[in-house]
N, C-alpha and C positions, 0 to 999 in steps of 0.2 A: 468772462475768463480772460486772463492775461496771456498773451502769446509773445514769446521772445524769439526774435531772429538773431541767432548767435553767428557772427561773422568773424572768421579768421582773416587777418590782413593778408594782402598779397605777399609774395616771397621777397626776401632780402638776399643779398649775396651770401650772407651767413647761412641762410636756410638752404640755398643751393649747394653750398659747400659742406653741408651737414655739420655746422658748428653750433655750439651753444650760444644763443644770442640773449636769452633771458631778458633782463631789464635794460640791455644796451639799446641806445637810441639810433636805429638804422633806417635809412630810407628804402623805398621799394626798389628792387632791381628791375631791369626791363621785363623779365618774366613776370615779376610781381605786378607791374603796371598793366600787362596784358590780362593777368588774372583778375585784377580789379575792374577792368573794362567789362569782362565777362560777368562778374558779380553784379555790377551796376545794371547790366542788361537783364539778367535773371531776376533781379529784385525790383525792377521799375514798376511792376504792377502790384506790389505788395502794399497794403494800406498802413504803412509805417507812420506813427505819430511823432516819435522822437528818437534820436540816435544818441547813444552813450558811447564814448570812445576812451580808450586808454591813452596815457600820456607818452606816446612814442610816435616818431615820424611816420613809420609805416602804417600804424593804425589811423593817424590823422589823415594821411593821404587816401587811405581806403575809404574812410568816412566821407571825406570831401567829394570823392567820386560818386558815392551813393546818394548824396543829397544835392549834387550839382544842379540838376534840373527840377528839383522838387521844393527847394527852399524850406527844408525841414529844420526844426530846432535841433542843435547839437550841443551836448554837454560833455566836457572832458572831466573824468573822475580820477583822482589820484589813486584810489583803491583799485583801479583797473591796470595799474602798472604790472608788468609781467613778473614772474617768479625770479628772484635774484639768485643767480647761480654762482655767486662769489668767484672763487679762483678758477672756476670752469668757464667763465665768460670768454668767448672767442676761441676756445679750444675745439678741435675736431672731436665729435662724439666717438669715433673709432679710436682716436688717440687715447681718450680717457678709458675706454674699454680695455685697451691693451696695457696701458701703463698703471692703471688703478683698478684691476679686475674685481677686487673685493668690494670697493666702494661702488663701482659700476653696478654690480649685481645687487647690492643693497638698495641703491636708488631705483633700480628697475623692479625689484621684487617687493620691497617694503618702503615705498617713498614716504609713507606717513611716519616712519620711524627714523628718517635720515634727512640730512641736508648736506649739500655740497660744501666743501671746505670754504669757510668764510661767507657762506650763502644763507639764504632764507630757508627755514624749515617748511615742509609741506603743510604742517598745521598752521603756521603763520599765514601762508598764502591762502589756505582754506578759510581762515577767519576773515580775511579781506574779501574773499569771494562771497561769503555769507553776508557780510555787511552790505555789499552791493545789492545782492538779491533781496534782502529785507528792505532796503531803501526803495528799490524799484517796485516791490509789491505794495509798499505803503503809498507810493506816489501814483501808481497805475493799477487800479483794481481790474481793469479790463482793457481791451484794445491790443495794439501791436507796437512793441518797441524793438529797437535794434541795439545790440551791444557789439561793438567792434573791439576785439581783444585777442591778443596773441596766445598761442599755446606755450606752456601747458596750463596757464590760468584759465583759458577758455573751457577746458575740460572740467576744471574745478567748479566753475560757474555752472556749467551744464549739470553737474552732479547736484549742486545746491538748489537748482531749479526743480529738482525732483526726477530728473532723467537718470535711470540706473545704468549709465555708461561705465564700462570698465576702463581703467586708466592703463594705457601702455605709454609710459613716460617717454621712451625713445621715439616711438612713432609720432606721438603728439608734438614733440619738440620741433619737428620740421613740417608739421601739417599747416599748410597755408592756402589762402585763396578759396576757401570754401564757406558754406553756410548751412545752417539747419534751423528748422522751426521747432521750438519747444513750447508745448502748451503747459501753462502753470496753473495749478489749483492751489492757491496759498493755504487753504485749510488742510490739504493733504500733506503739505511739506512743513507744517508748523510755522508758517510765516505770518500769521494774522495776529492781531492784538495791538 
């Protein structure tokens, strides 16, 4: 059975300020660096075989800390870039809630039917997540792999792995510096073949 350790990178200043970072390339903040040190300590005993990482500085910095003393192979995947929030990039979440309440509500309540102005649709991001999951399930039938990817794409990947997590878009947007283990049975989630 394949197990995936899904790691959210440490915080950036945008996370701390509750801003949309989406696919912006931001480094870890001092808080994020501390979160990553804690993550590396928590995961040091896990039998990880390979680390997959999204193409952003915070994810790369997080992955580097996880593999520093283990010399694990690391692969950056373009499909692990975070959701593109278009014109909402850099804006405060509360600012969007106040200034665009209807759009805010749509994004929160029906993300699968909405995309931020000039941004990527939830369906497009979900398709990327599915491509990643299928690729991993074909490459790794068993063992433990780690995926380092920011929210909200991390939650979409978690869903594609077969975990029935509910999406709270706004909570997920600023969820950083954590991890979870997801056991994958490819036959049960339609990923064999």
